[in-house]
mmCIF file of the N, C-alpha and C atoms, coordinates in Angstrom:
data_MODEL
# 
_entry.id   MODEL 
# 
loop_
_atom_site.group_PDB 
_atom_site.id 
_atom_site.type_symbol 
_atom_site.label_atom_id 
_atom_site.label_alt_id 
_atom_site.label_comp_id 
_atom_site.label_asym_id 
_atom_site.label_entity_id 
_atom_site.label_seq_id 
_atom_site.pdbx_PDB_ins_code 
_atom_site.Cartn_x 
_atom_site.Cartn_y 
_atom_site.Cartn_z 
_atom_site.occupancy 
_atom_site.B_iso_or_equiv 
_atom_site.pdbx_formal_charge 
_atom_site.auth_seq_id 
_atom_site.auth_comp_id 
_atom_site.auth_asym_id 
_atom_site.auth_atom_id 
_atom_site.pdbx_PDB_model_num 
ATOM 1   N N  . MET A 1 1  ? 13.370 22.428 5.854   1.00 0.00 ? 1  MET A N  1 
ATOM 2   C CA . MET A 1 1  ? 12.464 21.298 5.966   1.00 0.00 ? 1  MET A CA 1 
ATOM 3   C C  . MET A 1 1  ? 12.818 20.255 4.907   1.00 0.00 ? 1  MET A C  1 
ATOM 4   N N  . PRO A 1 2  ? 12.833 18.992 5.291   1.00 0.00 ? 2  PRO A N  1 
ATOM 5   C CA . PRO A 1 2  ? 13.117 17.946 4.299   1.00 0.00 ? 2  PRO A CA 1 
ATOM 6   C C  . PRO A 1 2  ? 11.933 17.753 3.349   1.00 0.00 ? 2  PRO A C  1 
ATOM 7   N N  . ASN A 1 3  ? 12.224 17.173 2.203   1.00 0.00 ? 3  ASN A N  1 
ATOM 8   C CA . ASN A 1 3  ? 11.203 16.894 1.204   1.00 0.00 ? 3  ASN A CA 1 
ATOM 9   C C  . ASN A 1 3  ? 11.049 15.399 1.009   1.00 0.00 ? 3  ASN A C  1 
ATOM 10  N N  . ALA A 1 4  ? 9.814  14.980 0.743   1.00 0.00 ? 4  ALA A N  1 
ATOM 11  C CA . ALA A 1 4  ? 9.537  13.604 0.349   1.00 0.00 ? 4  ALA A CA 1 
ATOM 12  C C  . ALA A 1 4  ? 9.131  13.631 -1.116  1.00 0.00 ? 4  ALA A C  1 
ATOM 13  N N  . SER A 1 5  ? 9.681  12.735 -1.917  1.00 0.00 ? 5  SER A N  1 
ATOM 14  C CA . SER A 1 5  ? 9.313  12.623 -3.317  1.00 0.00 ? 5  SER A CA 1 
ATOM 15  C C  . SER A 1 5  ? 8.133  11.677 -3.457  1.00 0.00 ? 5  SER A C  1 
ATOM 16  N N  . ILE A 1 6  ? 7.192  12.056 -4.301  1.00 0.00 ? 6  ILE A N  1 
ATOM 17  C CA . ILE A 1 6  ? 6.023  11.225 -4.585  1.00 0.00 ? 6  ILE A CA 1 
ATOM 18  C C  . ILE A 1 6  ? 6.188  10.688 -6.002  1.00 0.00 ? 6  ILE A C  1 
ATOM 19  N N  . TYR A 1 7  ? 6.088  9.368  -6.150  1.00 0.00 ? 7  TYR A N  1 
ATOM 20  C CA . TYR A 1 7  ? 6.372  8.701  -7.411  1.00 0.00 ? 7  TYR A CA 1 
ATOM 21  C C  . TYR A 1 7  ? 5.102  8.131  -8.044  1.00 0.00 ? 7  TYR A C  1 
ATOM 22  N N  . SER A 1 8  ? 5.108  8.058  -9.384  1.00 0.00 ? 8  SER A N  1 
ATOM 23  C CA . SER A 1 8  ? 4.068  7.315  -10.096 1.00 0.00 ? 8  SER A CA 1 
ATOM 24  C C  . SER A 1 8  ? 4.359  5.833  -9.892  1.00 0.00 ? 8  SER A C  1 
ATOM 25  N N  . GLU A 1 9  ? 3.330  5.076  -9.599  1.00 0.00 ? 9  GLU A N  1 
ATOM 26  C CA . GLU A 1 9  ? 3.520  3.644  -9.360  1.00 0.00 ? 9  GLU A CA 1 
ATOM 27  C C  . GLU A 1 9  ? 3.403  2.817  -10.634 1.00 0.00 ? 9  GLU A C  1 
ATOM 28  N N  . THR A 1 10 ? 3.053  3.465  -11.746 1.00 0.00 ? 10 THR A N  1 
ATOM 29  C CA . THR A 1 10 ? 2.865  2.734  -12.995 1.00 0.00 ? 10 THR A CA 1 
ATOM 30  C C  . THR A 1 10 ? 3.095  3.658  -14.186 1.00 0.00 ? 10 THR A C  1 
ATOM 31  N N  . ASN A 1 11 ? 3.287  3.069  -15.351 1.00 0.00 ? 11 ASN A N  1 
ATOM 32  C CA . ASN A 1 11 ? 3.314  3.842  -16.595 1.00 0.00 ? 11 ASN A CA 1 
ATOM 33  C C  . ASN A 1 11 ? 1.888  4.250  -16.927 1.00 0.00 ? 11 ASN A C  1 
ATOM 34  N N  . GLY A 1 12 ? 1.716  5.451  -17.439 1.00 0.00 ? 12 GLY A N  1 
ATOM 35  C CA . GLY A 1 12 ? 0.387  5.910  -17.825 1.00 0.00 ? 12 GLY A CA 1 
ATOM 36  C C  . GLY A 1 12 ? 0.413  7.393  -18.103 1.00 0.00 ? 12 GLY A C  1 
ATOM 37  N N  . SER A 1 13 ? -0.708 8.043  -17.850 1.00 0.00 ? 13 SER A N  1 
ATOM 38  C CA . SER A 1 13 ? -0.760 9.490  -17.994 1.00 0.00 ? 13 SER A CA 1 
ATOM 39  C C  . SER A 1 13 ? -1.477 10.077 -16.788 1.00 0.00 ? 13 SER A C  1 
ATOM 40  N N  . VAL A 1 14 ? -1.109 11.303 -16.452 1.00 0.00 ? 14 VAL A N  1 
ATOM 41  C CA . VAL A 1 14 ? -1.728 11.987 -15.317 1.00 0.00 ? 14 VAL A CA 1 
ATOM 42  C C  . VAL A 1 14 ? -3.149 12.350 -15.741 1.00 0.00 ? 14 VAL A C  1 
ATOM 43  N N  . TRP A 1 15 ? -4.119 11.695 -15.145 1.00 0.00 ? 15 TRP A N  1 
ATOM 44  C CA . TRP A 1 15 ? -5.514 11.947 -15.488 1.00 0.00 ? 15 TRP A CA 1 
ATOM 45  C C  . TRP A 1 15 ? -6.032 13.178 -14.750 1.00 0.00 ? 15 TRP A C  1 
ATOM 46  N N  . LYS A 1 16 ? -5.684 13.283 -13.449 1.00 0.00 ? 16 LYS A N  1 
ATOM 47  C CA . LYS A 1 16 ? -6.173 14.415 -12.669 1.00 0.00 ? 16 LYS A CA 1 
ATOM 48  C C  . LYS A 1 16 ? -5.233 14.696 -11.509 1.00 0.00 ? 16 LYS A C  1 
ATOM 49  N N  . LEU A 1 17 ? -4.953 15.977 -11.293 1.00 0.00 ? 17 LEU A N  1 
ATOM 50  C CA . LEU A 1 17 ? -4.238 16.419 -10.098 1.00 0.00 ? 17 LEU A CA 1 
ATOM 51  C C  . LEU A 1 17 ? -5.279 16.820 -9.062  1.00 0.00 ? 17 LEU A C  1 
ATOM 52  N N  . LEU A 1 18 ? -5.135 16.321 -7.846  1.00 0.00 ? 18 LEU A N  1 
ATOM 53  C CA . LEU A 1 18 ? -6.124 16.559 -6.791  1.00 0.00 ? 18 LEU A CA 1 
ATOM 54  C C  . LEU A 1 18 ? -5.672 17.609 -5.784  1.00 0.00 ? 18 LEU A C  1 
ATOM 55  N N  . VAL A 1 19 ? -4.432 18.068 -5.909  1.00 0.00 ? 19 VAL A N  1 
ATOM 56  C CA . VAL A 1 19 ? -3.878 19.075 -5.002  1.00 0.00 ? 19 VAL A CA 1 
ATOM 57  C C  . VAL A 1 19 ? -3.162 20.150 -5.814  1.00 0.00 ? 19 VAL A C  1 
ATOM 58  N N  . ALA A 1 20 ? -2.851 21.247 -5.158  1.00 0.00 ? 20 ALA A N  1 
ATOM 59  C CA . ALA A 1 20 ? -2.092 22.342 -5.771  1.00 0.00 ? 20 ALA A CA 1 
ATOM 60  C C  . ALA A 1 20 ? -0.890 22.645 -4.889  1.00 0.00 ? 20 ALA A C  1 
ATOM 61  N N  . LYS A 1 21 ? 0.086  23.332 -5.457  1.00 0.00 ? 21 LYS A N  1 
ATOM 62  C CA . LYS A 1 21 ? 1.252  23.743 -4.689  1.00 0.00 ? 21 LYS A CA 1 
ATOM 63  C C  . LYS A 1 21 ? 0.788  24.572 -3.491  1.00 0.00 ? 21 LYS A C  1 
ATOM 64  N N  . GLY A 1 22 ? 1.348  24.261 -2.315  1.00 0.00 ? 22 GLY A N  1 
ATOM 65  C CA . GLY A 1 22 ? 0.997  24.979 -1.095  1.00 0.00 ? 22 GLY A CA 1 
ATOM 66  C C  . GLY A 1 22 ? -0.098 24.330 -0.276  1.00 0.00 ? 22 GLY A C  1 
ATOM 67  N N  . ASP A 1 23 ? -0.777 23.323 -0.838  1.00 0.00 ? 23 ASP A N  1 
ATOM 68  C CA . ASP A 1 23 ? -1.832 22.633 -0.084  1.00 0.00 ? 23 ASP A CA 1 
ATOM 69  C C  . ASP A 1 23 ? -1.228 21.805 1.050   1.00 0.00 ? 23 ASP A C  1 
ATOM 70  N N  . ASN A 1 24 ? -1.917 21.786 2.181   1.00 0.00 ? 24 ASN A N  1 
ATOM 71  C CA . ASN A 1 24 ? -1.561 20.888 3.273   1.00 0.00 ? 24 ASN A CA 1 
ATOM 72  C C  . ASN A 1 24 ? -2.188 19.533 2.997   1.00 0.00 ? 24 ASN A C  1 
ATOM 73  N N  . VAL A 1 25 ? -1.422 18.470 3.198   1.00 0.00 ? 25 VAL A N  1 
ATOM 74  C CA . VAL A 1 25 ? -1.919 17.117 2.980   1.00 0.00 ? 25 VAL A CA 1 
ATOM 75  C C  . VAL A 1 25 ? -1.586 16.250 4.192   1.00 0.00 ? 25 VAL A C  1 
ATOM 76  N N  . ALA A 1 26 ? -2.413 15.239 4.384   1.00 0.00 ? 26 ALA A N  1 
ATOM 77  C CA . ALA A 1 26 ? -2.184 14.246 5.437   1.00 0.00 ? 26 ALA A CA 1 
ATOM 78  C C  . ALA A 1 26 ? -1.624 12.983 4.790   1.00 0.00 ? 26 ALA A C  1 
ATOM 79  N N  . GLU A 1 27 ? -0.935 12.177 5.578   1.00 0.00 ? 27 GLU A N  1 
ATOM 80  C CA . GLU A 1 27 ? -0.453 10.900 5.079   1.00 0.00 ? 27 GLU A CA 1 
ATOM 81  C C  . GLU A 1 27 ? -1.628 10.109 4.532   1.00 0.00 ? 27 GLU A C  1 
ATOM 82  N N  . ASP A 1 28 ? -1.443 9.486  3.381   1.00 0.00 ? 28 ASP A N  1 
ATOM 83  C CA . ASP A 1 28 ? -2.440 8.665  2.682   1.00 0.00 ? 28 ASP A CA 1 
ATOM 84  C C  . ASP A 1 28 ? -3.518 9.461  1.961   1.00 0.00 ? 28 ASP A C  1 
ATOM 85  N N  . ASP A 1 29 ? -3.427 10.800 1.915   1.00 0.00 ? 29 ASP A N  1 
ATOM 86  C CA . ASP A 1 29 ? -4.339 11.584 1.073   1.00 0.00 ? 29 ASP A CA 1 
ATOM 87  C C  . ASP A 1 29 ? -4.043 11.274 -0.392  1.00 0.00 ? 29 ASP A C  1 
ATOM 88  N N  . ALA A 1 30 ? -5.086 11.225 -1.218  1.00 0.00 ? 30 ALA A N  1 
ATOM 89  C CA . ALA A 1 30 ? -4.904 11.068 -2.659  1.00 0.00 ? 30 ALA A CA 1 
ATOM 90  C C  . ALA A 1 30 ? -4.411 12.400 -3.222  1.00 0.00 ? 30 ALA A C  1 
ATOM 91  N N  . LEU A 1 31 ? -3.342 12.357 -4.003  1.00 0.00 ? 31 LEU A N  1 
ATOM 92  C CA . LEU A 1 31 ? -2.729 13.558 -4.561  1.00 0.00 ? 31 LEU A CA 1 
ATOM 93  C C  . LEU A 1 31 ? -2.998 13.712 -6.056  1.00 0.00 ? 31 LEU A C  1 
ATOM 94  N N  . ALA A 1 32 ? -3.074 12.595 -6.746  1.00 0.00 ? 32 ALA A N  1 
ATOM 95  C CA . ALA A 1 32 ? -3.257 12.604 -8.198  1.00 0.00 ? 32 ALA A CA 1 
ATOM 96  C C  . ALA A 1 32 ? -3.830 11.256 -8.614  1.00 0.00 ? 32 ALA A C  1 
ATOM 97  N N  . ILE A 1 33 ? -4.320 11.218 -9.845  1.00 0.00 ? 33 ILE A N  1 
ATOM 98  C CA . ILE A 1 33 ? -4.792 9.957  -10.417 1.00 0.00 ? 33 ILE A CA 1 
ATOM 99  C C  . ILE A 1 33 ? -4.071 9.745  -11.729 1.00 0.00 ? 33 ILE A C  1 
ATOM 100 N N  . VAL A 1 34 ? -3.453 8.573  -11.855 1.00 0.00 ? 34 VAL A N  1 
ATOM 101 C CA . VAL A 1 34 ? -2.763 8.179  -13.080 1.00 0.00 ? 34 VAL A CA 1 
ATOM 102 C C  . VAL A 1 34 ? -3.644 7.164  -13.796 1.00 0.00 ? 34 VAL A C  1 
ATOM 103 N N  . GLU A 1 35 ? -3.863 7.392  -15.089 1.00 0.00 ? 35 GLU A N  1 
ATOM 104 C CA . GLU A 1 35 ? -4.645 6.451  -15.891 1.00 0.00 ? 35 GLU A CA 1 
ATOM 105 C C  . GLU A 1 35 ? -3.684 5.528  -16.626 1.00 0.00 ? 35 GLU A C  1 
ATOM 106 N N  . SER A 1 36 ? -3.934 4.228  -16.488 1.00 0.00 ? 36 SER A N  1 
ATOM 107 C CA . SER A 1 36 ? -3.109 3.235  -17.154 1.00 0.00 ? 36 SER A CA 1 
ATOM 108 C C  . SER A 1 36 ? -4.014 2.107  -17.634 1.00 0.00 ? 36 SER A C  1 
ATOM 109 N N  . MET A 1 37 ? -4.032 1.884  -18.925 1.00 0.00 ? 37 MET A N  1 
ATOM 110 C CA . MET A 1 37 ? -4.846 0.823  -19.520 1.00 0.00 ? 37 MET A CA 1 
ATOM 111 C C  . MET A 1 37 ? -6.311 0.949  -19.079 1.00 0.00 ? 37 MET A C  1 
ATOM 112 N N  . LYS A 1 38 ? -6.830 2.164  -19.118 1.00 0.00 ? 38 LYS A N  1 
ATOM 113 C CA . LYS A 1 38 ? -8.219 2.497  -18.774 1.00 0.00 ? 38 LYS A CA 1 
ATOM 114 C C  . LYS A 1 38 ? -8.548 2.278  -17.298 1.00 0.00 ? 38 LYS A C  1 
ATOM 115 N N  . MET A 1 39 ? -7.524 2.103  -16.473 1.00 0.00 ? 39 MET A N  1 
ATOM 116 C CA . MET A 1 39 ? -7.716 2.008  -15.027 1.00 0.00 ? 39 MET A CA 1 
ATOM 117 C C  . MET A 1 39 ? -7.240 3.301  -14.393 1.00 0.00 ? 39 MET A C  1 
ATOM 118 N N  . GLU A 1 40 ? -7.947 3.777  -13.381 1.00 0.00 ? 40 GLU A N  1 
ATOM 119 C CA . GLU A 1 40 ? -7.559 4.981  -12.651 1.00 0.00 ? 40 GLU A CA 1 
ATOM 120 C C  . GLU A 1 40 ? -6.852 4.568  -11.369 1.00 0.00 ? 40 GLU A C  1 
ATOM 121 N N  . ILE A 1 41 ? -5.594 4.954  -11.239 1.00 0.00 ? 41 ILE A N  1 
ATOM 122 C CA . ILE A 1 41 ? -4.752 4.529  -10.111 1.00 0.00 ? 41 ILE A CA 1 
ATOM 123 C C  . ILE A 1 41 ? -4.397 5.760  -9.282  1.00 0.00 ? 41 ILE A C  1 
ATOM 124 N N  . PRO A 1 42 ? -4.910 5.844  -8.052  1.00 0.00 ? 42 PRO A N  1 
ATOM 125 C CA . PRO A 1 42 ? -4.582 6.999  -7.213  1.00 0.00 ? 42 PRO A CA 1 
ATOM 126 C C  . PRO A 1 42 ? -3.137 6.951  -6.727  1.00 0.00 ? 42 PRO A C  1 
ATOM 127 N N  . VAL A 1 43 ? -2.568 8.136  -6.573  1.00 0.00 ? 43 VAL A N  1 
ATOM 128 C CA . VAL A 1 43 ? -1.224 8.295  -6.009  1.00 0.00 ? 43 VAL A CA 1 
ATOM 129 C C  . VAL A 1 43 ? -1.416 8.961  -4.655  1.00 0.00 ? 43 VAL A C  1 
ATOM 130 N N  . PHE A 1 44 ? -0.896 8.342  -3.595  1.00 0.00 ? 44 PHE A N  1 
ATOM 131 C CA . PHE A 1 44 ? -1.145 8.795  -2.228  1.00 0.00 ? 44 PHE A CA 1 
ATOM 132 C C  . PHE A 1 44 ? 0.083  9.462  -1.614  1.00 0.00 ? 44 PHE A C  1 
ATOM 133 N N  . ALA A 1 45 ? -0.175 10.363 -0.671  1.00 0.00 ? 45 ALA A N  1 
ATOM 134 C CA . ALA A 1 45 ? 0.899  11.001 0.091   1.00 0.00 ? 45 ALA A CA 1 
ATOM 135 C C  . ALA A 1 45 ? 1.552  9.976  1.007   1.00 0.00 ? 45 ALA A C  1 
ATOM 136 N N  . THR A 1 46 ? 2.864  9.979  1.050   1.00 0.00 ? 46 THR A N  1 
ATOM 137 C CA . THR A 1 46 ? 3.595  9.053  1.923   1.00 0.00 ? 46 THR A CA 1 
ATOM 138 C C  . THR A 1 46 ? 3.848  9.657  3.297   1.00 0.00 ? 46 THR A C  1 
ATOM 139 N N  . CYS A 1 47 ? 3.534  10.960 3.443   1.00 0.00 ? 47 CYS A N  1 
ATOM 140 C CA . CYS A 1 47 ? 3.707  11.635 4.725   1.00 0.00 ? 47 CYS A CA 1 
ATOM 141 C C  . CYS A 1 47 ? 2.801  12.861 4.749   1.00 0.00 ? 47 CYS A C  1 
ATOM 142 N N  . ALA A 1 48 ? 2.614  13.421 5.931   1.00 0.00 ? 48 ALA A N  1 
ATOM 143 C CA . ALA A 1 48 ? 1.868  14.681 6.058   1.00 0.00 ? 48 ALA A CA 1 
ATOM 144 C C  . ALA A 1 48 ? 2.817  15.839 5.783   1.00 0.00 ? 48 ALA A C  1 
ATOM 145 N N  . GLY A 1 49 ? 2.294  16.915 5.219   1.00 0.00 ? 49 GLY A N  1 
ATOM 146 C CA . GLY A 1 49 ? 3.129  18.083 4.965   1.00 0.00 ? 49 GLY A CA 1 
ATOM 147 C C  . GLY A 1 49 ? 2.454  19.042 4.011   1.00 0.00 ? 49 GLY A C  1 
ATOM 148 N N  . VAL A 1 50 ? 3.280  19.818 3.314   1.00 0.00 ? 50 VAL A N  1 
ATOM 149 C CA . VAL A 1 50 ? 2.809  20.832 2.367   1.00 0.00 ? 50 VAL A CA 1 
ATOM 150 C C  . VAL A 1 50 ? 3.338  20.470 0.982   1.00 0.00 ? 50 VAL A C  1 
ATOM 151 N N  . VAL A 1 51 ? 2.463  20.527 -0.030  1.00 0.00 ? 51 VAL A N  1 
ATOM 152 C CA . VAL A 1 51 ? 2.888  20.254 -1.400  1.00 0.00 ? 51 VAL A CA 1 
ATOM 153 C C  . VAL A 1 51 ? 3.882  21.340 -1.806  1.00 0.00 ? 51 VAL A C  1 
ATOM 154 N N  . GLU A 1 52 ? 5.124  20.937 -2.012  1.00 0.00 ? 52 GLU A N  1 
ATOM 155 C CA . GLU A 1 52 ? 6.210  21.867 -2.335  1.00 0.00 ? 52 GLU A CA 1 
ATOM 156 C C  . GLU A 1 52 ? 6.288  22.145 -3.834  1.00 0.00 ? 52 GLU A C  1 
ATOM 157 N N  . ALA A 1 53 ? 6.170  21.081 -4.635  1.00 0.00 ? 53 ALA A N  1 
ATOM 158 C CA . ALA A 1 53 ? 6.286  21.232 -6.084  1.00 0.00 ? 53 ALA A CA 1 
ATOM 159 C C  . ALA A 1 53 ? 5.473  20.151 -6.777  1.00 0.00 ? 53 ALA A C  1 
ATOM 160 N N  . ILE A 1 54 ? 4.838  20.524 -7.885  1.00 0.00 ? 54 ILE A N  1 
ATOM 161 C CA . ILE A 1 54 ? 4.145  19.576 -8.749  1.00 0.00 ? 54 ILE A CA 1 
ATOM 162 C C  . ILE A 1 54 ? 4.910  19.579 -10.069 1.00 0.00 ? 54 ILE A C  1 
ATOM 163 N N  . LEU A 1 55 ? 5.429  18.426 -10.436 1.00 0.00 ? 55 LEU A N  1 
ATOM 164 C CA . LEU A 1 55 ? 6.352  18.320 -11.566 1.00 0.00 ? 55 LEU A CA 1 
ATOM 165 C C  . LEU A 1 55 ? 5.689  17.828 -12.844 1.00 0.00 ? 55 LEU A C  1 
ATOM 166 N N  . VAL A 1 56 ? 4.374  17.653 -12.830 1.00 0.00 ? 56 VAL A N  1 
ATOM 167 C CA . VAL A 1 56 ? 3.629  17.160 -13.991 1.00 0.00 ? 56 VAL A CA 1 
ATOM 168 C C  . VAL A 1 56 ? 2.389  18.015 -14.199 1.00 0.00 ? 56 VAL A C  1 
ATOM 169 N N  . VAL A 1 57 ? 1.775  17.863 -15.356 1.00 0.00 ? 57 VAL A N  1 
ATOM 170 C CA . VAL A 1 57 ? 0.497  18.515 -15.656 1.00 0.00 ? 57 VAL A CA 1 
ATOM 171 C C  . VAL A 1 57 ? -0.488 17.436 -16.086 1.00 0.00 ? 57 VAL A C  1 
ATOM 172 N N  . GLU A 1 58 ? -1.767 17.740 -15.985 1.00 0.00 ? 58 GLU A N  1 
ATOM 173 C CA . GLU A 1 58 ? -2.785 16.786 -16.410 1.00 0.00 ? 58 GLU A CA 1 
ATOM 174 C C  . GLU A 1 58 ? -2.584 16.452 -17.888 1.00 0.00 ? 58 GLU A C  1 
ATOM 175 N N  . GLY A 1 59 ? -2.688 15.156 -18.203 1.00 0.00 ? 59 GLY A N  1 
ATOM 176 C CA . GLY A 1 59 ? -2.508 14.683 -19.564 1.00 0.00 ? 59 GLY A CA 1 
ATOM 177 C C  . GLY A 1 59 ? -1.084 14.259 -19.894 1.00 0.00 ? 59 GLY A C  1 
ATOM 178 N N  . GLN A 1 60 ? -0.149 14.584 -19.022 1.00 0.00 ? 60 GLN A N  1 
ATOM 179 C CA . GLN A 1 60 ? 1.266  14.266 -19.273 1.00 0.00 ? 60 GLN A CA 1 
ATOM 180 C C  . GLN A 1 60 ? 1.529  12.778 -19.076 1.00 0.00 ? 60 GLN A C  1 
ATOM 181 N N  . PRO A 1 61 ? 2.250  12.136 -20.008 1.00 0.00 ? 61 PRO A N  1 
ATOM 182 C CA . PRO A 1 61 ? 2.652  10.747 -19.785 1.00 0.00 ? 61 PRO A CA 1 
ATOM 183 C C  . PRO A 1 61 ? 3.682  10.657 -18.661 1.00 0.00 ? 61 PRO A C  1 
ATOM 184 N N  . VAL A 1 62 ? 3.597  9.598  -17.864 1.00 0.00 ? 62 VAL A N  1 
ATOM 185 C CA . VAL A 1 62 ? 4.566  9.357  -16.789 1.00 0.00 ? 62 VAL A CA 1 
ATOM 186 C C  . VAL A 1 62 ? 5.012  7.902  -16.841 1.00 0.00 ? 62 VAL A C  1 
ATOM 187 N N  . LYS A 1 63 ? 6.184  7.669  -16.298 1.00 0.00 ? 63 LYS A N  1 
ATOM 188 C CA . LYS A 1 63 ? 6.720  6.312  -16.229 1.00 0.00 ? 63 LYS A CA 1 
ATOM 189 C C  . LYS A 1 63 ? 6.720  5.837  -14.785 1.00 0.00 ? 63 LYS A C  1 
ATOM 190 N N  . GLU A 1 64 ? 6.670  4.546  -14.605 1.00 0.00 ? 64 GLU A N  1 
ATOM 191 C CA . GLU A 1 64 ? 6.751  3.966  -13.272 1.00 0.00 ? 64 GLU A CA 1 
ATOM 192 C C  . GLU A 1 64 ? 8.021  4.454  -12.594 1.00 0.00 ? 64 GLU A C  1 
ATOM 193 N N  . GLY A 1 65 ? 7.886  4.957  -11.356 1.00 0.00 ? 65 GLY A N  1 
ATOM 194 C CA . GLY A 1 65 ? 9.034  5.431  -10.597 1.00 0.00 ? 65 GLY A CA 1 
ATOM 195 C C  . GLY A 1 65 ? 9.383  6.889  -10.834 1.00 0.00 ? 65 GLY A C  1 
ATOM 196 N N  . GLU A 1 66 ? 8.681  7.564  -11.744 1.00 0.00 ? 66 GLU A N  1 
ATOM 197 C CA . GLU A 1 66 ? 8.955  8.979  -12.019 1.00 0.00 ? 66 GLU A CA 1 
ATOM 198 C C  . GLU A 1 66 ? 8.431  9.850  -10.880 1.00 0.00 ? 66 GLU A C  1 
ATOM 199 N N  . VAL A 1 67 ? 9.229  10.812 -10.445 1.00 0.00 ? 67 VAL A N  1 
ATOM 200 C CA . VAL A 1 67 ? 8.792  11.756 -9.399  1.00 0.00 ? 67 VAL A CA 1 
ATOM 201 C C  . VAL A 1 67 ? 7.762  12.695 -10.013 1.00 0.00 ? 67 VAL A C  1 
ATOM 202 N N  . ILE A 1 68 ? 6.582  12.763 -9.387  1.00 0.00 ? 68 ILE A N  1 
ATOM 203 C CA . ILE A 1 68 ? 5.541  13.643 -9.924  1.00 0.00 ? 68 ILE A CA 1 
ATOM 204 C C  . ILE A 1 68 ? 5.298  14.868 -9.035  1.00 0.00 ? 68 ILE A C  1 
ATOM 205 N N  . MET A 1 69 ? 5.682  14.782 -7.759  1.00 0.00 ? 69 MET A N  1 
ATOM 206 C CA . MET A 1 69 ? 5.599  15.944 -6.880  1.00 0.00 ? 69 MET A CA 1 
ATOM 207 C C  . MET A 1 69 ? 6.432  15.728 -5.634  1.00 0.00 ? 69 MET A C  1 
ATOM 208 N N  . THR A 1 70 ? 6.639  16.807 -4.882  1.00 0.00 ? 70 THR A N  1 
ATOM 209 C CA . THR A 1 70 ? 7.366  16.714 -3.619  1.00 0.00 ? 70 THR A CA 1 
ATOM 210 C C  . THR A 1 70 ? 6.531  17.333 -2.510  1.00 0.00 ? 70 THR A C  1 
ATOM 211 N N  . ILE A 1 71 ? 6.740  16.821 -1.317  1.00 0.00 ? 71 ILE A N  1 
ATOM 212 C CA . ILE A 1 71 ? 6.048  17.310 -0.114  1.00 0.00 ? 71 ILE A CA 1 
ATOM 213 C C  . ILE A 1 71 ? 7.103  17.682 0.917   1.00 0.00 ? 71 ILE A C  1 
ATOM 214 N N  . SER A 1 72 ? 6.994  18.884 1.473   1.00 0.00 ? 72 SER A N  1 
ATOM 215 C CA . SER A 1 72 ? 7.843  19.296 2.598   1.00 0.00 ? 72 SER A CA 1 
ATOM 216 C C  . SER A 1 72 ? 7.171  18.847 3.877   1.00 0.00 ? 72 SER A C  1 
ATOM 217 N N  . TYR A 1 73 ? 7.961  18.289 4.791   1.00 0.00 ? 73 TYR A N  1 
ATOM 218 C CA . TYR A 1 73 ? 7.377  17.843 6.057   1.00 0.00 ? 73 TYR A CA 1 
ATOM 219 C C  . TYR A 1 73 ? 8.220  18.285 7.219   1.00 0.00 ? 73 TYR A C  1 
# 
């Protein structure tokens, strides 16, 4: 099965993970929330599938464009 990479859209820190490895997700489901400059920015699924890997933990700093998880579809 191919994988889709999910990227952080901004610099910040992972405020909350909303899914776990193995969860089924639909396209446009919120997967995580990144906090940047006191704003909470949701990260959405770009496709439906199964969360294959989560590459970050809550509180971890992330950069714009960094892969934070993958989805198998």
